[in-house]
Structures are given as C-alpha cells and as structure tokens.
N, C-alpha and C positions, 0 to 999 in steps of 0.2 A: 242409274235406273230408278224410275219412280213407280211405286206400287200403291194402289188403293185396295184395301180389303174391306169386306162388309159381310155381316151375318149376325143374327142375334135372336133374342127371345129366350133361348135356353142355352145352357152350357154345351149342348150337343152341336150347336152351330158356332159357338164362340171358340171353344178349345181347339177345333181343327184349324181355325184361322190363326190362332196364336202359335200353333205348331208350325204352320206355313211361314209365318213371320220370323220365327226363331231360325228356321232352316235358311231363309233368304239372308238373314243377318250373318249367319255363319259363313256363307259363301261370298257375301259382298258387304263389308262393313260400311261402305259409302252409300248403300241403297237408302233411298228416301221412302218412308212408309207412312201412310195415313189410313186410319181406320174410320169408316163412316158408319154411324149407327144412331139409334134412337136416343134422344136426350133423357137422362134420368133412368137409364135402363141397366140391365145386368151387364150388357156388353161394355157400356161406359165405365162401370165399376171395375170390371176385370181388366179391361184394356189400359185404362189410365194407371191402374195399380202396377202394370208392367212397364210403365214409362213410355208408352206408345202414344203418339199424337192422335187425338180424337176429334172428329168434326161431327157434331150432332145435327140431325135433320128431323123434320116432322113427318111421321108416317104412321099409318094404322093398318091392321090386317082387315081383309075383306070379311064381312059377316058370312057365316056359313049357311044362314037361313035365307029365305026369300028377300028380295029387294025391299028395303024400308028406309026410314030416315037415317039409320046408321050407315047405310050404303052411301048416301049423299055426303055425310060427314067424312067417311073414309076417302071418297074420291076427291073431295076438296083438300084433304091432307096430302093425298098423293100428288096433286097438282103443285101444292106448295113445296113438297119434298123434291119434286122434279126441278123446280126453279132453284132451290137451294143447291141441288146437285150440279146444275148448270154452272153455278158460280164456283163451286168447289173444283170442278174439272177445269174451268177456265184459269183458276188461280194456281192449282197444283200441277196441272199438265201431266197426268199419269201416262206411263207407257203401257200399263196393263191394269185392268180392274178384275179382282177375284172375288167371287161370291160364294159363301159357304152355307147358304140357305136361310130360310125365314123371310117373312115379307119385308123386313127392314132393308134387305139388299136390293129389292126391286128397283127403286128410283135411280140409284147410282149406276146399276148395270144397264137399265133401259137407256139412260142418257149417254152412257159410254158407247153402247151399240149404235145409237143414232149418229154419233160422231166418228164412227169407224175406228174406235180405240179397241185394242185387243181385250176380249173378255174371256174369263175362265169360270166355269161352274164346277163346284165340288159338291157331289150328292152323297150323303151318308147312308141313306135308307134303301131297303129293297124295293119299296114303293115310293117313288120320288114325291116331294111336296109340290103343291100347285105352282109356287113361284119358280122353282127350277124347271118344271115341265114347260112353262111358258118361255123362260129365258134361254133354255138350252137350244132352242131352234136357231138362234142367231149367234150363239156363243162360238168362239173360235176353238175352244177345247172344253170337253166335259170329262171330268174325272169321277168315277163311281167307286163305291165301296163294295157293293154286291153285284155280281153278274146279272142277277134277276132284274136289276133296275133298267137294263138296256132296252127291254121291250116297251117300256113306258115313255121313252124319251126320243125326240127327234134331234139329230146332231150332225155337225160337219165332221168332227173328229172326236173320238172317245178313247180313253185309257182306263183300265181297271187297276187301281192303285192300292185299294184298301183304305182305311180311314186314318188320317193323320192323328197321332196321339202325342201327348206330352213326353218330352225327352226323359222325364223322371223314370219312366218304365224301363229305360235302358240302364239305370243305375241303382236298381233295388235288388238286394240279395235276400232270398227267402229265409235263410237261417238268421241273418241279422234282423230282419223284419220281425220274426217271431220272438226273438230275444228282446227286442225293443218293446214289444207289446206284452211281454210277460207271459208268453204261452209256453207251457211245458212240452217236453219232447213228444210224448205220446198223446197229448191233449188235442182233441178235434176243435178247430176254430171255424165258426160260421159267421160270415159277414152278410148283413142284410141292409139294403138301401133301395130307395126308389127314385134315383136321379137327384138333381140339384134341389128340386122342390119337395121331394118326398113323395109318398104314394099312400093314400088313405086306406086302400083295400089291404095292402101289405101290413100297414100299421095295425089294423084291426085284427088280422090273423095272428100277428106276433103278440098282441095283447092277450088274445085268447089262449095262446100257448103258455104265456107267463102266468096267467091266472088259473089255468086248468091243471088237472092232475096228470101232467105229462112228466115222464122221466127225462130230465135235461142233463144228459151226460156229455155235453159239449159246451164250449165257451161261445157265447153269443155277443156280437157287437152290432147293434142296430142303430141306423141313422133315420130319424123320424122326418126330417125336413123342418125348417125353422117355424113355419106356420102351424105345424101339427104338434110341436114338442110339448107345450103346456097341457093340451088335452090328453096327450099320450101319458104323461107322467101322472096326471090326475086319475086316469083310468086304472093305473097300476099301483096307486097309493097303498102302502101297507104290504105289498107283495115282496117276498124274499128275492132279492136280485143278486144272489151269489153267482159269480161267474157270468154276469151279464153287464154290459156297458151300453147305456142309452145316451146318444148325443143328438143334437139338433142338426148339425152340419159337420163335415170334416174336409179339411184341405189335404188330408193324408191318405187319399184313396190308393195311390200306387203301393204304398207299404201295406195297407190293409188287405188289398187283393193278393199281393204276393204272399202274405202270411196265411191266407185262407186255405182250408180244405174244401170249403163249399161256399159259393156266393149265391145269395138270393137277390135278384134285382129285376127292374123293369128291362125291357129290351130296346132301349134307345141305342142308336148306332154307336155312340161314343162308349157306352158301357160295354157293348159287345166287343168293340175294338180293344178295350182295356183288358177284359178277361181273356181275350184271344192272344194278346201280347204275352200274357203270363202263362196261360194254359191251366185252367182251374175248373173243376166240376161246378155246375151251376143249375139253378132253378130259375127260369124266366117267367115273370108275370107281366105280360104286355099291358100297357095302359090302354084301356078301351076307348078313351076319348081323344086320342091323338088324330091329327089331320090325316084323312085317307086310311085310317086304321093301320098306319105304317108299322107300328110296333108289332102287330100280329104277323105281318109279312116277315119282318126281321126275325122274330122268334121261330116261325115255322121253317125258315131257311136253316137255322141252326138245328132244330129238331130233326129235320129230314136227313141231316148229316150225322145224327146220333151224337151231337155235341152238347145237347141241353135237354132237360126236362122242361115242359111248358105247362103252366096252369093259367087258364083264362080267368080274368077277374070275376066273371059271372059264376065260375065254378069254385072260386077260392073260399076256403074256410080253414079254421085252425087245424082240424083233424087231417085234412088233405095235405096241408103244408107240412105238418109234423111228420106224417107218414112218409112223405117224399124225402124229407131231411134224413130220417132214420134209414130209409132204403139205400140212400147214397152213402151215408157215413159208415154203415155197417158192412158195405161190400167194397173192399179195397180194389178188387179187379175192375168193377164197374166204374168206380170213381177215377181210376187211372186211365181207363179207356176213354171216358168222357173228357178228361183233361187233355189227353193226346189228340182227340178229335177236334176240340176247340182250338188247340194250339195250331193245328193245320190251317185254320181259317184266319189266323192272324197274319199281319205283315208289318214287322217293325220298320221296314224300309218304305212304308207308304208315303211319308212326307218327302223323303228323298226322291222317290219315283215321280211324285207330283211336281215337285219343283224342277226336276229334270225336264218334264214335259212343258212347264211354263217357260223355262229358259230356251228350249228348242223352238217354241212358238215365237218368242221375241227375236231369236236369231234369224228365223225364217223371214219375219217381217222386215228386219234390218237388211237382209240380203236382197229381198225383192225391191226395196227402196233404192239400193245401190244400182241395180240393173236398170232402173227407170231413168 
C-alpha cells in the first residue's frame, strides 16, 4: 500500500502526520510512504530527521489582505506546485493521500482529487483552516478533533477521532518525569510555552513576573521560542533565576507536561491534545493572529467544559497571569477538577481510530473495484 502525507507550516500540522505515519508502519512494515511539503521548511526538517522520504514542492499561502501583486506570485507558485504534484503522483502512484492542514497540502490533495485517488483530511481545530474547508468538500473522509468543527465543513463522510499525538505520551510516567527534572515531592512545577515558535505576549508576561515583586513559590520552566530567546535573556539580565529554567526550545515536551502541576500555553490543537492526553490543569493564552482566530475557538471549547482558564492576549499582563497561577496552584481541589475535565477531552486512541478509518476506506475502494 502506498501513502502520501502532507501538512506543514507549524508543528501542529506536522506532528499529527508523523503520528499517522508511525501507526501505519506499525500495522504494515511494507507500506510505502512519501511526505510532500515545502522545500526548506519545518516539515522537511522534522520529516527527514525521522528517515521518511520527502518530496519538496513550491507553494505559498494566499495573502489574507485584498488582492495585490503577492496574490499573483502565490497563484503562480500554486500552478507550479500542481505541476510538481502531477509528476509526484504519476511516479509514486499512491493509494491514498492524507492532508493534515496548512496551505502546503493543497496542491497534492487537489491533484489527487482530480485523479479520483482516495483523499483524507485531518482537521485539528474547532474552527477549520481555509485549506481544509475547501478540500473537505471532495475528500473521501474527514477526521476532526473537535465536534464543533463539523458545522464549518462540507463532507461525504466524517469521523471524530481526537488529534493524533506522538507515541511518547503513552510511555511517560509522572513520578519518573519529576525525578528526572529534579522536582521535589511537594514542589509545584509550572511549564510555560507558546508552541514551536514561542509566543511574544506570554514571554512579556513571564518577564514581568520574573522582574516584579512577586512571591514565586513554584518551580518555573519557560520555553521562549528560538527567535525570542536572546531578547528574553537580555530583558532579565541580572535577575535572580533560582528555581527557574529558561530555554529556547525543547524536544522533551511529553516529560515536561507529565511532570507539571500547571501548564501555561497557547491553544493550538496539538498542545490541547497533549495536555488532554496527560490531564493537567492549564491556562490557555490563544494567539490572536492565527488564521480564522482558530485558537480562540479551541480555547473557548475547553473553557466551556471547565477544563481551562483562558486569558486573551489583549487582556494579558503579568499581574493577571500571576494571579491565575496562584489561584490554581493554591487550590488543590480546583486543580484536580480541571485536570480531570481536561483528561475527559483527550483521546490516546485518536491515531488508531483515524488509521482504522483510512484502512476501512481503502478496503471499501478495493471491494468496489472487485465488483466492477
């Protein structure tokens, strides 16, 4: 069986694809897999690191403002990308093409749909992105993370699976994680991060807490994002960082989340799936500039189920963030209730359910061909 996967731009689109690939390989060691993405991108870096065959294409995202010269450049790139995908499909001959979102997957899915090849869309957010809203109409299967996403999509067949996450989350133990990170038994551990690229508003609020006259009776581990690290460290130069770890990036997110008493994070679908897999109290700070404001939709879905505190970026400041941290850490009952509520929203079997759906789709296509 031959599979093409595509999705990119952020880890939120790439990691679900990698989780799907891992599950396919577990079931079928002979499966042939090709990842299609943008040349020189994050998806190329992460995919090739996993030893997965990668085919680069040229593609650009549509400008969000009115039509201008950038629109023409984007359309020219799309046409070139479609020609490249025509060649990829002709040579690879996939049985199914799976897209996990981001504009990068548009050309390969469009071309596959034109050629009547099975296509699957995996949508992570409560408010679907533009690419998936368009492609879902002709997709053979749409898999969603949030029930709320259904009303924004047109589809032939849909399943609610949850968001596929890395298998690492099934092999992390809280006690071992805390011991590995040097966290004492009764010590409260707070993890703060803003996705793979960091979050400027959260960085500024954390800087204010570190520089201000706040009583920090908890251990803080903050991830700035690579582009923000130097500026962050310059801003806190000379500040006492006892019980504080500042890093630019971490590949150790499963262990960090498992060890946490509280997580402060943006509300990307991937982050929500990860904290839900563990079950941990959290403060969500949705990024205001995301397409369709989807992070606010994600965060409100969790807030409505009493699984998260939510602070909008426009309201965020050091006082508000610190007060929310203290409110959660000092109330064990509230923290436990929140952790239980968020755990109910998780689904560790998401990737298994999704690949079950893909296999059923392939079997149905094979059976229909036999009857003809």
